[in-house]
FIKE-712977 format. One record per residue: residue in one letter; x, y, z of N, C-alpha, C in turn. Coordinates in nm, 3 decimals. Layout:
A;X;Y;Z;X;Y;Z;X;Y;Z
...
//
This chain:
M;-0.127;0.360;-1.089;-0.145;0.314;-0.952;-0.074;0.411;-0.861
K;-0.124;0.418;-0.740;-0.067;0.508;-0.642;-0.068;0.438;-0.506
V;0.043;0.454;-0.432;0.049;0.401;-0.297;0.094;0.510;-0.200
C;0.045;0.499;-0.080;0.097;0.574;0.033;0.156;0.468;0.125
I;0.289;0.474;0.143;0.359;0.373;0.223;0.405;0.437;0.353
Q;0.372;0.372;0.462;0.420;0.417;0.593;0.506;0.308;0.654
R;0.625;0.348;0.700;0.710;0.253;0.772;0.652;0.241;0.912
V;0.625;0.117;0.952;0.558;0.095;1.080;0.634;-0.004;1.167
S;0.615;0.009;1.297;0.665;-0.094;1.388;0.555;-0.197;1.413
Q;0.430;-0.158;1.384;0.316;-0.251;1.387;0.198;-0.183;1.321
A;0.106;-0.264;1.267;-0.017;-0.212;1.207;-0.120;-0.323;1.205
E;-0.246;-0.282;1.209;-0.355;-0.379;1.198;-0.476;-0.314;1.135
V;-0.561;-0.397;1.078;-0.686;-0.350;1.019;-0.798;-0.438;1.073
K;-0.907;-0.371;1.111;-1.025;-0.440;1.163;-1.144;-0.413;1.073
V;-1.230;-0.513;1.061;-1.359;-0.500;0.994;-1.464;-0.546;1.094
E;-1.558;-0.459;1.124;-1.664;-0.488;1.222;-1.606;-0.538;1.354
G;-1.496;-0.474;1.398;-1.435;-0.507;1.527;-1.343;-0.627;1.527
E;-1.335;-0.700;1.416;-1.251;-0.819;1.408;-1.123;-0.788;1.330
I;-1.009;-0.827;1.385;-0.882;-0.807;1.317;-0.875;-0.900;1.196
V;-0.856;-0.840;1.076;-0.847;-0.921;0.954;-0.705;-0.920;0.898
G;-0.620;-0.831;0.947;-0.481;-0.825;0.905;-0.397;-0.758;1.011
K;-0.278;-0.813;1.038;-0.193;-0.758;1.143;-0.047;-0.790;1.111
I;0.040;-0.689;1.126;0.183;-0.709;1.101;0.266;-0.645;1.212
G;0.392;-0.687;1.217;0.490;-0.621;1.302;0.565;-0.519;1.218
Q;0.697;-0.515;1.231;0.779;-0.419;1.157;0.762;-0.438;1.006
G;0.746;-0.327;0.937;0.735;-0.336;0.792;0.669;-0.215;0.733
M;0.578;-0.240;0.636;0.511;-0.134;0.561;0.360;-0.149;0.569
L;0.294;-0.037;0.597;0.150;-0.028;0.574;0.137;0.039;0.438
I;0.072;-0.029;0.344;0.057;0.024;0.210;-0.090;0.049;0.181
L;-0.123;0.176;0.157;-0.256;0.213;0.110;-0.245;0.216;-0.042
L;-0.326;0.136;-0.110;-0.312;0.115;-0.255;-0.435;0.164;-0.329
G;-0.412;0.253;-0.426;-0.519;0.300;-0.513;-0.491;0.260;-0.656
V;-0.595;0.224;-0.729;-0.583;0.184;-0.869;-0.661;0.284;-0.954
A;-0.593;0.334;-1.059;-0.657;0.428;-1.150;-0.726;0.354;-1.264
A;-0.823;0.419;-1.323;-0.900;0.358;-1.432;-0.811;0.314;-1.548
E;-0.705;0.390;-1.577;-0.621;0.359;-1.693;-0.500;0.273;-1.661
D;-0.486;0.224;-1.539;-0.370;0.144;-1.501;-0.363;0.013;-1.579
T;-0.237;-0.031;-1.601;-0.212;-0.152;-1.678;-0.129;-0.249;-1.594
E;-0.111;-0.369;-1.647;-0.024;-0.468;-1.581;0.118;-0.414;-1.570
E;0.160;-0.334;-1.667;0.293;-0.273;-1.663;0.306;-0.181;-1.541
D;0.201;-0.105;-1.512;0.201;-0.019;-1.393;0.212;-0.104;-1.266
L;0.136;-0.212;-1.263;0.137;-0.301;-1.148;0.276;-0.358;-1.124
N;0.337;-0.412;-1.227;0.470;-0.471;-1.214;0.575;-0.368;-1.173
W;0.567;-0.248;-1.229;0.660;-0.141;-1.194;0.648;-0.107;-1.046
L;0.524;-0.093;-0.999;0.501;-0.052;-0.860;0.544;-0.161;-0.762
V;0.518;-0.286;-0.792;0.563;-0.395;-0.705;0.714;-0.391;-0.690
K;0.784;-0.378;-0.802;0.930;-0.374;-0.798;0.979;-0.254;-0.717
K;0.917;-0.140;-0.736;0.956;-0.019;-0.664;0.938;-0.037;-0.514
V;0.825;-0.092;-0.474;0.797;-0.112;-0.331;0.898;-0.211;-0.270
L;0.923;-0.319;-0.340;1.013;-0.422;-0.287;1.158;-0.377;-0.277
T;1.198;-0.282;-0.358;1.338;-0.237;-0.357;1.357;-0.102;-0.291
L;1.250;-0.043;-0.239;1.259;0.087;-0.174;1.339;0.077;-0.045
R;1.446;0.150;-0.037;1.532;0.147;0.081;1.483;0.252;0.180
M;1.391;0.211;0.265;1.331;0.304;0.361;1.354;0.262;0.507
F;1.436;0.160;0.526;1.468;0.114;0.660;1.614;0.147;0.691
E;1.640;0.177;0.816;1.772;0.223;0.856;1.871;0.109;0.875
D;1.996;0.137;0.834;2.106;0.045;0.859;2.168;0.078;0.996
D;2.280;0.014;1.029;2.344;0.036;1.159;2.394;0.179;1.176
A;2.416;0.249;1.067;2.463;0.388;1.072;2.347;0.487;1.077
G;2.223;0.437;1.079;2.106;0.525;1.087;2.064;0.584;0.953
K;2.118;0.531;0.844;2.081;0.579;0.710;1.978;0.486;0.648
M;1.886;0.542;0.569;1.787;0.461;0.499;1.855;0.389;0.384
N;1.908;0.271;0.412;1.982;0.192;0.314;1.926;0.053;0.295
L;1.827;0.013;0.373;1.779;-0.125;0.370;1.638;-0.134;0.315
D;1.613;-0.239;0.237;1.479;-0.262;0.185;1.403;-0.357;0.278
L;1.283;-0.389;0.240;1.193;-0.470;0.321;1.251;-0.607;0.356
K;1.305;-0.675;0.255;1.362;-0.809;0.277;1.481;-0.803;0.372
A;1.563;-0.702;0.361;1.684;-0.691;0.442;1.653;-0.683;0.591
V;1.536;-0.630;0.625;1.499;-0.618;0.767;1.398;-0.724;0.809
G;1.364;-0.815;0.718;1.265;-0.918;0.750;1.127;-0.858;0.775
G;1.096;-0.751;0.702;0.971;-0.679;0.724;0.849;-0.749;0.667
E;0.735;-0.705;0.715;0.605;-0.757;0.672;0.527;-0.644;0.605
V;0.419;-0.680;0.537;0.340;-0.581;0.464;0.192;-0.598;0.495
L;0.126;-0.486;0.520;-0.019;-0.482;0.532;-0.069;-0.392;0.420
V;-0.149;-0.448;0.328;-0.200;-0.373;0.214;-0.349;-0.348;0.233
V;-0.387;-0.221;0.221;-0.527;-0.180;0.237;-0.569;-0.107;0.110
S;-0.679;-0.151;0.050;-0.730;-0.083;-0.070;-0.776;0.058;-0.032
Q;-0.749;0.155;-0.119;-0.774;0.295;-0.083;-0.808;0.376;-0.208
F;-0.932;0.361;-0.258;-0.969;0.433;-0.379;-0.966;0.583;-0.359
T;-0.974;0.630;-0.235;-0.975;0.775;-0.212;-0.841;0.840;-0.244
L;-0.736;0.761;-0.268;-0.610;0.820;-0.315;-0.630;0.887;-0.450
Y;-0.734;0.848;-0.521;-0.766;0.911;-0.649;-0.880;1.011;-0.638
G;-0.906;1.058;-0.518;-1.004;1.164;-0.498;-0.950;1.297;-0.549
D;-1.021;1.360;-0.639;-0.981;1.489;-0.694;-1.055;1.598;-0.617
C;-0.980;1.677;-0.543;-1.037;1.780;-0.455;-1.016;1.921;-0.510
R;-0.979;1.933;-0.636;-0.948;2.065;-0.691;-1.069;2.155;-0.708
K;-1.185;2.098;-0.734;-1.305;2.179;-0.756;-1.409;2.146;-0.651
G;-1.478;2.248;-0.606;-1.587;2.229;-0.511;-1.539;2.176;-0.378
R;-1.633;2.120;-0.303;-1.601;2.069;-0.170;-1.617;1.919;-0.158
R;-1.676;1.856;-0.259;-1.691;1.711;-0.257;-1.591;1.651;-0.356
P;-1.508;1.558;-0.308;-1.410;1.497;-0.400;-1.478;1.421;-0.512
S;-1.413;1.421;-0.628;-1.458;1.341;-0.741;-1.367;1.220;-0.751
F;-1.426;1.104;-0.776;-1.349;0.981;-0.785;-1.351;0.922;-0.926
T;-1.370;1.005;-1.025;-1.379;0.957;-1.162;-1.247;0.897;-1.211
G;-1.135;0.933;-1.150;-1.006;0.878;-1.190;-0.979;0.739;-1.135
A;-1.056;0.698;-1.035;-1.035;0.566;-0.973;-1.091;0.456;-1.064
A;-1.026;0.342;-1.058;-1.072;0.227;-1.137;-1.206;0.178;-1.084
P;-1.288;0.117;-1.170;-1.411;0.054;-1.122;-1.375;-0.058;-1.024
P;-1.465;-0.090;-0.931;-1.433;-0.188;-0.826;-1.380;-0.322;-0.877
E;-1.433;-0.374;-0.985;-1.389;-0.504;-1.034;-1.241;-0.501;-1.076
K;-1.203;-0.398;-1.148;-1.064;-0.385;-1.191;-0.974;-0.358;-1.070
A;-1.019;-0.268;-0.984;-0.938;-0.232;-0.867;-0.912;-0.353;-0.779
E;-1.014;-0.435;-0.757;-0.996;-0.553;-0.673;-0.899;-0.652;-0.738
A;-0.911;-0.672;-0.868;-0.820;-0.765;-0.937;-0.675;-0.717;-0.925
F;-0.650;-0.588;-0.944;-0.516;-0.534;-0.934;-0.466;-0.540;-0.789
Y;-0.553;-0.512;-0.695;-0.519;-0.519;-0.553;-0.471;-0.661;-0.516
L;-0.547;-0.760;-0.559;-0.511;-0.899;-0.529;-0.380;-0.940;-0.598
K;-0.362;-0.897;-0.723;-0.237;-0.928;-0.794;-0.117;-0.861;-0.727
F;-0.135;-0.739;-0.679;-0.029;-0.667;-0.608;0.012;-0.745;-0.484
C;-0.086;-0.788;-0.405;-0.058;-0.865;-0.282;0.010;-0.998;-0.315
E;-0.039;-1.067;-0.417;0.020;-1.195;-0.458;0.165;-1.179;-0.504
A;0.193;-1.072;-0.578;0.328;-1.050;-0.629;0.426;-1.027;-0.514
I;0.384;-0.957;-0.412;0.471;-0.936;-0.295;0.490;-1.067;-0.219
A;0.381;-1.141;-0.200;0.389;-1.270;-0.129;0.480;-1.368;-0.202
M;0.485;-1.362;-0.334;0.571;-1.452;-0.411;0.719;-1.429;-0.381
E;0.751;-1.314;-0.323;0.889;-1.284;-0.285;0.920;-1.331;-0.143
E;0.834;-1.418;-0.091;0.848;-1.475;0.043;0.846;-1.368;0.152
I;0.756;-1.272;0.134;0.732;-1.167;0.232;0.591;-1.188;0.286
K;0.577;-1.180;0.418;0.445;-1.194;0.478;0.359;-1.075;0.437
V;0.242;-1.106;0.379;0.148;-1.003;0.336;0.014;-1.027;0.403
E;-0.034;-0.925;0.471;-0.168;-0.927;0.528;-0.252;-0.826;0.449
Q;-0.384;-0.844;0.451;-0.471;-0.758;0.371;-0.588;-0.707;0.453
G;-0.639;-0.593;0.405;-0.768;-0.546;0.454;-0.876;-0.624;0.380
K;-0.998;-0.576;0.386;-1.110;-0.640;0.315;-1.163;-0.542;0.212
F;-1.150;-0.581;0.087;-1.188;-0.494;-0.024;-1.336;-0.455;-0.013
R;-1.365;-0.327;-0.036;-1.501;-0.269;-0.036;-1.572;-0.281;0.098
H;-1.495;-0.284;0.206;-1.553;-0.283;0.340;-1.503;-0.160;0.416
H;-1.581;-0.118;0.512;-1.535;-0.012;0.601;-1.432;-0.075;0.694
M;-1.314;-0.013;0.702;-1.205;-0.070;0.781;-1.155;0.032;0.882
D;-1.114;-0.018;0.997;-1.046;0.062;1.098;-0.900;0.021;1.094
V;-0.813;0.115;1.057;-0.671;0.087;1.043;-0.597;0.158;1.156
S;-0.514;0.083;1.228;-0.431;0.145;1.331;-0.286;0.107;1.305
L;-0.197;0.197;1.343;-0.056;0.174;1.317;0.029;0.254;1.413
T;0.153;0.209;1.426;0.255;0.288;1.492;0.355;0.323;1.383
N;0.353;0.451;1.341;0.440;0.497;1.234;0.581;0.508;1.291
D;0.676;0.443;1.227;0.815;0.438;1.272;0.893;0.549;1.204
G;0.919;0.656;1.274;0.997;0.766;1.218;0.941;0.902;1.255
P;0.835;0.948;1.201;0.753;0.887;1.096;0.822;0.891;0.960
V;0.798;0.786;0.883;0.849;0.777;0.747;0.730;0.742;0.659
T;0.697;0.830;0.565;0.584;0.811;0.476;0.621;0.856;0.335
F;0.590;0.772;0.235;0.616;0.807;0.096;0.491;0.784;0.013
I;0.472;0.871;-0.088;0.365;0.851;-0.186;0.433;0.824;-0.319
I;0.397;0.713;-0.381;0.458;0.673;-0.508;0.348;0.646;-0.609
E;0.365;0.702;-0.728;0.271;0.678;-0.838;0.344;0.609;-0.952
S;0.274;0.520;-1.019;0.334;0.459;-1.138;0.352;0.569;-1.242
P;0.454;0.556;-1.322;0.483;0.661;-1.420;0.368;0.680;-1.519
E;0.348;0.804;-1.561;0.247;0.829;-1.664;0.301;0.776;-1.796
R;0.214;0.712;-1.871;0.258;0.654;-1.998;0.194;0.728;-2.113
//
């Protein structure tokens, strides 16, 4: 699994002009699922995201995690994170999970975060989405589950 996390002061996602997810301070997470990903990858990534200290403390250092700042999460499915652009001019998506698996992992990821009493908003799986955000910092990290 792979995520691109952006620290935001606000973010929203629209489908056909209608807002389907909106948050204040927190994380916008673009989530990609690989064909070979397992439940172990999912659990590892959830823990990593929840404990990532990417928010500033009173001294201006990145020492606080999502819960410490009362942050919210907007998760958007993003199979293009597994786009392979090394050859030719058209990306190959053979590394991305099939839609059924990707959607199941996407939903489990969102549920696992919500179980920690964190507000989670979602995009709409397999829909064209317009995502807007105010990147706070900017602070952006890309995290991949470990290769097994």
